[in-house]
C-alpha positions, 0 to 999 in steps of 0.5 A: 499499500502505498499511502500519501499525506502533505506536511505543513508544519516545519515543527513536524518530526515523524508521523506514525501510521497504525493500520488495523483490519479484520486480521491485521493491526500494526504501526509505521514510523516515518521520520520527516527530514525537513533539513534547513528550508522548509518547503510543503511536502509530499510525503510518501511511504509504501506499507508491505506483508499486508493482508488483503482487504479492507484497512483502515490507517491513522496517520498522526505528526508528533514533533521533537516534544511528543506533541501530537496532531488530529489523527487523520484517517482513510479506509482503502483496500489492498488488492492481492493473491486472492483478487488476481486469482480471480482475474479472467483474461479478455475475451477473444471475438474472433481470429482471421489469417490474412497475407500481413500476418493474424488478424484479432479482434477482442471484445471490449475491456473491462473498466480495470484492463490495462491491456493485454500482453501477447507473444507469438512467434515470426515467419522467422522463427523469432518470437514477438511480445506485445501490449495491446492497449485496453483502447484497443480491439483489433490487432495484427500479429504481423508475420504469424507462423501458423505452426506455433500458439500464440500465448497471452494473459490481460493486466489489470490495474485495480484501482485509480492510484493503485502501485501493482498490475496484476495479471490473468493466467497465461492462456495459449491459444493456437490458429486453426484454419477454419 
C-alpha cells in the first residue's frame, strides 16, 4: 500500500501510521527531515506485507517534544493474490488469417483492464512480444507463423492510484483455419 500525505508544519519530526483490519494491525514510524529549509512536502510511504482486504490507516504527526496532531484516517483496500486469482482474460472475439498476419478482434475491455500482453512466433522464427492497450479491440500479428500457438494474459490495475498491476492466467491459443 502506498500512502501519501502532505506535511505543512515545519515542526513535525515524525509521523506514525497505524493500520488495522479484520486480521491485521500494526504501525510504521516515518521520520521527517526538512533539512534547514521548510517547504510544504508530500510524504510517501509504502507499507508492505499487508493482508488483502479493507484496512483503516490513521496518520498522526509529532514534533520533537512529542506533541501530536489530530489523527487523520483513511480507509482503503489492499489487493493481492485473492484478487489476482479471480481475474479473467479479455475474451477473444475472432481470428482471421490474412496476407499480413493473424488479425485478432477482442471484445471490449473491462474498466480496470490496462491491456493484454501477447507473445507469438513469426515466420522468421523470432518470438515477438507486444502489448495491446485496453482501448484497442483489433490487432494484427504481422508475419504470424500458424505452426505455433500464441499466448496472452490480461493486465489489470485494480483501482485508480494502485501501485501494482495484476495479471490473469496465461492462455495459449492455436489458430486453426476454418
